[in-house]
N, C-alpha and C positions, 0 to 999 in steps of 0.2 A: 303381455310386453317380456319379460327377460325370457320364453321361449324364442322370440323374432330376434332377438339381439344376439341370445347362443345361435341361434340358426344365421344368421349374416357373418357370429365370429368364423363357423365352420366354413360357409361357404367363401369365406374372404381368404381363409388359409387354404383352401384349396386352391383357389386361383394363382396365391403368391408361390403353392408349390409347383404349380403347371406351368408359369411364368419362368422359372429357377430351371426348369425341365428344359423349353424352349428357347434359352437364349444360349445353351451349351449345344444342345443339336444345330441351332441355324448359322453358329460360329462352325460348327465341324463343315456343315454343307456346303457353306459362301468358300473355307479355304479346300473343300475336297473339287469343287468346282476350278476354281486358281490352278489347282495342281491337276484336274486334268484338261484346264485350256494351256497351262504351259508345255503338259506333254505332246499335247495336237500339235502344239509350234512347234518342237523339237522334232517333230516326229516329219512331216511338212516340208521338203526343200526348201519350194517357192516360197512359202509363209515365211519362214527363217531367213533366207533372202532378203524378202522387202523389209520383213521386220528391220535387220540387221541394218539394211541401206539407206533406210527414214530414218533411224536414229542415228548415224554418221552421218546425214547430212543434217540434220538437226543440231549437230556436233559442232561440224566443220564450219556453217555458215552463222549461228545463233551461239550456242556457247562459249566457243574457242574465241570468236574476236571479243564480246563483250569482256569476257576472261583478260585477251590480251587489253583492251581499251584501260581497265581497272588496274593492271600491273602495272601500264605505262603512266597512270595518274598516283599511282600512290607508295609505287615502288621505285629507287632509282640505284645506282651501284651501290653506297651508301647502307640502302635498308627503309625501312617504310619513313615515306614521310606526311604530310601535309602541305609542303611549300606549292606545291602545284594548284592544288584547291585554292587557298587562300590568297595566293599571287592572281590567279583568273578572276577571280569573286571580288577580290578589292581591285580590279578596274574598275572606273565607274562606267566606261563606256559597254564591257559588258553585262553589267548589272542591267543598264538601260535596256540592253540588247535581250535579258532574259527578261523583263517588265513588258516589253513590247512585244515578244515573240508569244506571253501570254495573253496577252488583251488581244492580238491579233487572232489566232489557234478558238479563244473564244466566244469571238464574234462570229466567224468564220462557220464554227460548232453551232449557234446558237442561231443564225441568222439559215444553213446548212438545214438544221431540221424541221425548221417553218416551210421552209424550199419544199424539203423530200415529204413531208405531213401533205403539205396541198397537195404536191401530186399525187401522192399514193392516195388522197382520198378523192381527189377526183377519178383515177383510175376504177377505183373499188365501190365505192359508195354510190356515184352517181348514175343517171340513166342517159349522157350522154351518147352518142351515136359512136358506133364501135368501130368506126375508123377512125376516130380520133383519138378514141382510146389507145387503136394499136400504132398509131402516129406518135402518143406521148411517151407510149414504151418503149420504141426502137430509138426515138431522139435521145432521150436521157445514157444512152448507152454511147453517144461518143464524147461527151468527154472523157470516159474511163479509158479508152481506147486511142484517142487523139494524145498527138504527141505534146510533153510535157509545157514547154513554152508556145502554144498557140494558143491558151489561154490568155496570157499577160502580152503579147501583139494583140491581138481582137479586144482587148481594152485600151490598150496606148490606137489603135486604128480609130477605134469609135469613140471614145472622151479625151484623147489626147489633145493637144494643143492647135492639133490639122485635123483634129477627128472629126469621122462623116457626119456625128451625131452633134457635137459643142460648136464646131465653125462650119460645118458648110448647110445643119438645119438649121440648130439653136443661131449662129452667127458668134458665138460666145470666143473671148480671145482669153491670152494667161490663164488658161485652164492648165491646175495642175493637179495629174492624176497620180504622180507617185506619193508615194508617202503610205500610209495608214489607206487612204480610202481606194486606190488603184487595187493593193495587194489584196486587199478584202474582198471586192467587188468578183475580183482572177479565181481567188482562192476557190471564194462561195460557189459560183459559177461553174469548177472544177469539180467538186465531192460534192455539192448535195445529191448528183446520182445516187451514189453511194446509200445517204440515206432514205433514198427513195426505193431501192431495194428491199433495205429492213423492213419499210412501213407498209410496202404491200404485203410483202410474206405474212407481216403481224396480224393488218386487217384483216387479210385474206382468212388467217385460221379463227376468228372469233365468230362464234356461234351467230350467226342472224335471229336465232330462236330468242335469245336473249333481247333485241333491240325492238321483234316483234311481240315478247311479251310485255315490255317495257309502252309501247304506243299501243297495246290492249289496254293497259292500266291505268291510261289518260294523258299519260307522258307530253311533253311538247318534243317538237324535235332538237331542238336546242339540248332540252333536258337528257332528252338521250342520247345525244354526241357526249352531254357533261358528265354525265353520270353513270353510263354505260360502255361506250366506245372508247372515251380518255383513259378512263383508268385503268382498264384491257389492254390499252397499249403503252402505257408506262414503260414496261421492259423494254420494248422496242425503243423508246424515245430516248432513255438513258444509254441503249445501246448502240443507237444511230450516233449521238452527241460525244459517246467514247470515241469512234471509230473516225468521225469528221475533224474532232479534237486532234486526233493523234497524227492523220493524215498533214491537218494542217501545221503542228508541231514541226514536222518533219520534211514538209515540203523546202526544195531549194532552188527548183526554175522559177515559182512564179515571184518570190522575193529579189532574187539574182538582177531580176529588169527591171521591177518596181517600186520597191522597198527604197533606195537612195540612201544617202550617208547619213540624213535624217533620222533613221527610221531603221537603226540595224536589229536584225535579225540573227537568233544562235545559227541554223545550218552557216547563213553567207557568211557571219564573223568567223567559224570554226573552220570554213575553205578557205577564209583569206590568210588566217592562221597559219595554217597548214601549208599554202602555196607561197605567201607573197613573204610572210616571217620566218619561213622554216621553223616552226614551234611546235613539232609533235606532241611532248606534252599539253601544250594550251590547248592545240588545237582539239587533242581529245577528250579535257578536260570541259570543254566549250560542248563537246558533243554528251558528255555524262548528264553537265547538266538539262539534258533534252529529257534524260531517262526520269530524272525524278519526277517532274510535273506529271509526265504521262502515265508513273505507276501511282501517284496520288487520287488522280482522276480517277484511274482503275480500280481501286480498293471504293472509295467515294462513289461511284457507277454500282458496287457491288452490294456494299452497304443500301444504298437508297433502292435498291430494285427488291430487295428481300424484302423493307420494311414497308413498300409502297407496291407490290405486284398483288394481280389479282389472278384468282384462279376459276377457271370454269368447270364446274362438275356435272353437265350435263352429257358429256360424251364428245366424240368428231362431231364438226360444225356440219350441220344437215344442209338441204341445200339453199340455194344463193334467193334471198326473199325478193318478190316482186313487187314487196312495197315501198311506196317513195319516200326515204326517208330526209332528202334532199330537197325542198324549191324548186320552180324551174326557172325562177330569178338567180337565185344562189346557184346552181349549175351552172348558168351562163358564164354567172361572174367568175366561178371557180377557173372554169374553160377558158374564158378570157384573160385572167392573170397567169395560167399557165402556157398558153400559149404567148404573150407577152415576153414573159422569161425564153422561151426556148428560141425568141427570135435572136437573142444574143450567145445561145449554145452555140 
């Protein structure tokens, strides 16, 4: 027993000394790699020019505008001040615009993630006809390349007081699509394709062998989805939510047409503050208020993904499984749901 403890102690000391040696070696190796990378960058004029151009554009269009925005809010001729921020936040309409913007962005991100996952799952995990899959792949690109006002006008023409669906088909009168309902529908139809593209990449990267193994072990199709597919798609869910949330929060065209005076939103309020009241400091403060919730959601997304993400250690994905993990009735239901959404896109 004593001999075993002595042997274990000696081996532990050797491992500690070896670890102490490896750390400086690794640090020197990384430092050498960085020096070589910088030398290769300075020796290549084309690469150096691209490096300078990219960082110059980032500074010109991102860093400088943000700096000018912050300077306009917190600095005047007298120096540093919080007066602009207190004045803007103290107005009840601006606080309501902030609340409405957060509510709309949360609803749009949630519905966009649901629709995006529905489309991506139908495209990547069902055995519907390839022509229909290609059609869905191409049709979801239309909202991304169409003019920003198109979705808002489409919602008005379809669901407005004289809308094709509400008035002509259903015979409804005095339908008010303006405000939260219309803006929510229009932004969801506009930005859910972003979530689709994220989920397609995530679902295609999941190793099919994991689902096959769960099926072989006797798990049900819904159990495979709940225990294998969905946990591995957690990073994609968080990323898609963040992207759609940020796009909805910054959208200006749709609220300008559909939000109305009873549902004020920060982008429209900032525009009216600058163009209508000629208050640059107030408009800059409202724009700054858009950055804070977006940054908070980004931090929460990173924290949630790090806690809930799963990692596959089986290597790169194998060939696509031929096993039907979704029933035929469910495939028809998913395809029908996607086509019903495509009608409004």
